C-alpha positions in Angstrom: 93.3 -29.5 153.5 93.5 -26.0 154.9 91.2 -23.3 153.5 92.7 -20.8 151.1 92.8 -17.1 151.9 90.0 -16.5 149.5 87.8 -19.2 151.2 88.5 -17.8 154.7 87.6 -14.3 153.7 84.5 -15.3 151.9 83.4 -17.7 154.7 83.8 -15.0 157.4 81.8 -12.5 155.3 79.0 -15.0 154.5 78.9 -16.2 158.2 78.0 -12.6 159.2 75.5 -12.3 156.4 77.3 -9.4 154.7 77.3 -8.5 151.0 80.5 -7.1 149.5 78.8 -3.7 149.4 77.9 -3.8 153.2 81.5 -5.1 154.0 82.9 -2.2 152.0 80.8 0.3 153.9 81.8 -1.1 157.3 85.5 -1.5 156.6 86.2 1.5 154.4 87.8 -0.8 151.8 86.6 -0.8 148.2 84.1 -3.4 146.9 86.3 -4.2 144.0 89.3 -4.8 146.3 87.2 -7.0 148.6 85.8 -8.9 145.6 89.3 -9.5 144.3 90.5 -10.9 147.6 87.8 -13.6 147.3 88.3 -14.3 143.7 89.9 -17.6 142.4 92.7 -15.6 140.7 93.6 -13.9 143.9 97.2 -12.6 143.9 97.9 -10.4 146.8 96.3 -8.5 149.7 97.7 -5.2 151.0 99.1 -5.1 154.6 96.6 -2.3 155.3 93.6 -4.4 154.1 94.8 -7.5 156.0 95.0 -5.6 159.3 91.7 -3.9 158.6 89.9 -7.2 158.0 91.6 -9.0 160.9 90.4 -6.3 163.3 86.9 -6.2 161.7 86.4 -10.0 162.0 88.2 -10.2 165.4 90.6 -12.8 163.9 94.4 -13.0 163.8 96.2 -12.0 160.6 97.9 -15.4 160.6 94.5 -17.1 160.4 93.4 -15.0 157.4 96.7 -15.8 155.7 96.3 -19.5 156.3 99.4 -19.7 158.6 97.3 -21.1 161.5 93.9 -22.6 162.2 93.6 -20.6 165.4 91.3 -17.6 165.0 91.5 -15.9 168.3 94.0 -17.6 170.5 97.4 -17.1 168.8 99.4 -17.4 172.0 97.6 -20.2 173.9 99.8 -21.9 176.5 100.3 -25.5 175.6 100.1 -26.4 179.3 96.6 -25.0 179.6 95.4 -27.7 177.1 96.5 -30.6 179.4 97.6 -32.7 176.5 99.7 -35.8 177.1 103.1 -36.2 175.4 101.6 -38.9 173.1 98.9 -36.5 172.0 101.2 -33.7 171.3 103.5 -36.1 169.3 100.5 -37.3 167.3 99.3 -33.8 166.5 102.8 -32.8 165.3 103.5 -35.9 163.4 101.2 -35.0 160.4 99.7 -38.5 160.4 96.2 -37.2 161.1 94.0 -34.4 159.8 94.1 -32.0 162.7 91.6 -29.6 161.1 89.1 -32.4 160.9 89.9 -33.5 164.5 89.1 -29.9 165.6 85.8 -29.9 163.8 84.9 -33.2 165.5 85.9 -32.0 169.0 84.1 -28.6 168.5 80.8 -30.2 167.5 78.1 -29.6 170.1 77.4 -33.3 170.6 81.1 -34.3 171.0 80.7 -33.9 174.8 77.8 -36.4 174.8 79.9 -38.8 172.7 82.8 -38.6 175.2 80.4 -39.1 178.1 78.9 -42.2 176.6 82.5 -43.6 176.0 83.5 -42.7 179.6 80.5 -44.4 181.1 81.4 -47.6 179.3 85.2 -47.4 179.7 84.9 -46.7 183.5 82.1 -49.2 184.0 79.9 -46.5 185.6 76.7 -48.3 184.4 77.9 -51.8 184.8 76.3 -52.4 188.2 72.9 -51.1 187.1 72.9 -53.3 184.0 73.9 -56.3 186.1 71.0 -55.6 188.4 68.6 -55.2 185.6 69.7 -58.6 184.1 69.4 -60.2 187.5 65.9 -58.9 187.9 65.0 -60.5 184.5 66.5 -63.8 185.5 64.4 -63.8 188.7 61.2 -63.0 186.8 62.0 -65.7 184.2 62.7 -68.3 186.9 59.4 -67.5 188.7 57.5 -67.9 185.4 59.3 -71.2 184.5 58.6 -72.6 188.0 55.0 -71.6 188.0 53.8 -72.2 184.5 56.3 -74.8 183.2 56.4 -73.2 179.7 57.7 -75.2 176.7 61.0 -74.8 175.1 59.7 -72.4 172.5 57.4 -70.5 174.8 57.1 -66.8 173.7 57.1 -65.3 177.1 60.2 -67.1 178.3 61.9 -66.2 175.0 61.1 -62.5 175.5 62.6 -62.5 179.0 65.7 -64.2 177.8 66.0 -61.6 175.0 65.6 -58.9 177.5 69.1 -59.4 178.8 71.2 -56.3 178.2 74.8 -56.7 177.1 76.8 -53.7 178.3 79.1 -53.6 175.2 76.3 -53.9 172.7 74.2 -51.2 174.4 77.0 -48.7 174.5 78.3 -49.5 171.1 74.9 -48.6 169.8 74.8 -45.3 171.7 78.3 -44.3 170.5 77.4 -45.4 167.0 74.4 -43.1 167.0 76.4 -40.2 168.5 79.3 -40.4 166.0 76.9 -40.9 163.0 75.1 -37.7 163.8 78.3 -35.7 164.2 79.8 -37.1 160.9 76.7 -36.2 159.0 76.8 -32.6 160.3 80.5 -32.2 159.4 80.0 -33.7 156.0 77.1 -31.3 155.3 79.3 -28.4 156.4 82.0 -29.6 153.9 79.8 -29.7 150.9 81.0 -27.3 148.1 84.4 -26.7 149.8 87.6 -27.1 147.7 88.8 -30.0 149.9 85.6 -32.0 149.4 84.9 -34.5 146.6 82.7 -32.9 143.8 79.0 -33.8 144.0 79.0 -34.6 140.4 81.1 -37.5 139.2 83.5 -37.3 136.2 81.0 -39.3 134.1 78.2 -36.8 135.0 80.5 -33.9 134.1 81.5 -35.5 130.8 77.8 -36.3 129.9 76.8 -32.7 130.6 79.7 -31.4 128.4 78.8 -33.7 125.5 75.1 -32.7 125.7 76.2 -29.0 125.6 78.6 -29.6 122.8 76.0 -31.6 120.8 73.9 -28.4 120.6 76.9 -26.4 119.2 76.5 -25.8 115.4 79.9 -26.4 114.1 82.2 -28.9 112.5 83.1 -32.2 114.1 86.6 -30.9 114.7 85.2 -27.8 116.4 83.0 -29.9 118.6 85.9 -32.1 119.6 87.8 -28.9 120.4 85.0 -27.7 122.7 85.0 -31.0 124.5 88.8 -30.7 124.9 88.4 -27.1 126.3 85.7 -28.1 128.8 87.6 -31.1 130.1 90.8 -29.1 130.5 88.9 -26.0 131.9 89.9 -23.8 129.0 87.3 -21.1 128.1 86.5 -21.7 124.4 85.1 -18.2 123.9 88.3 -16.7 125.3 90.4 -18.3 122.7 91.6 -16.1 119.8 90.7 -17.1 116.2 94.3 -17.9 115.6 94.4 -20.2 118.7 91.1 -21.9 117.6 92.5 -22.5 114.2 95.7 -23.9 115.5 93.9 -26.3 117.9 91.4 -27.3 115.3 94.2 -28.3 112.9 95.6 -30.5 115.7 92.1 -32.0 116.5 91.6 -32.8 112.8 94.5 -35.3 113.1 92.4 -37.3 115.6 90.9 -40.6 114.4 87.6 -39.4 116.0 87.4 -36.5 113.7 88.3 -38.6 110.6 86.0 -41.5 111.3 83.0 -39.3 112.1 80.0 -39.8 109.6 77.2 -37.2 110.0 73.8 -38.9 110.7 71.9 -36.2 108.8 71.7 -36.9 105.1 73.2 -40.3 105.6 72.1 -42.7 102.9 69.9 -45.5 104.0 
């Protein structure tokens, strides 16, 4: 999922280590306006502010508006990218997450990953590995001829195990490369709107119930609070009329009817 305008503006500011006050000083835009551009209830950004921020960050206006993922190369020639027709078709098809692909390719260790793949695919190290295995075979043959070890001799077993399988070796290298890259990208995604929440639904519900349990009110009011939290309604923002209206609805619930307070309960 593409970042929102709010997320792009906030990320750019945070990346440069700027507070809203500092950004306001350097751009001439008001702190309140800049804060509203990053708020969840963002509605609009003026043409003047958009151009001002684009120039300040050295980004294209289209990037800030979420119309493109290209920050500083809006008119790159496709021919310069040397992509095959198959790759262009794939990128345009929508079948893959191109933003994630860009993060993967832009990672500092991606060049190493491709180098390891290329070495295996083109058989660059095949001869050296074959020579190494041949040397192990010669050493093993000499030991067998000289010492006549038994079937389960430890030294002979070690030499046999020392054989290097090219596929296994490079699979391990590539696995290590991609694991490190994926971990870095995952860490960079933590907290973003397109990432799964760190807390599960069960954790969130448990936290809400614990908070509601501390609320001094009727059972119906507690149920109303749970409803508000689970639906992201702000209980303290409801008018008294709205609370009464919702409370009357909640009182129709079997949960409210069947509830028996533990305090004062006869034993």
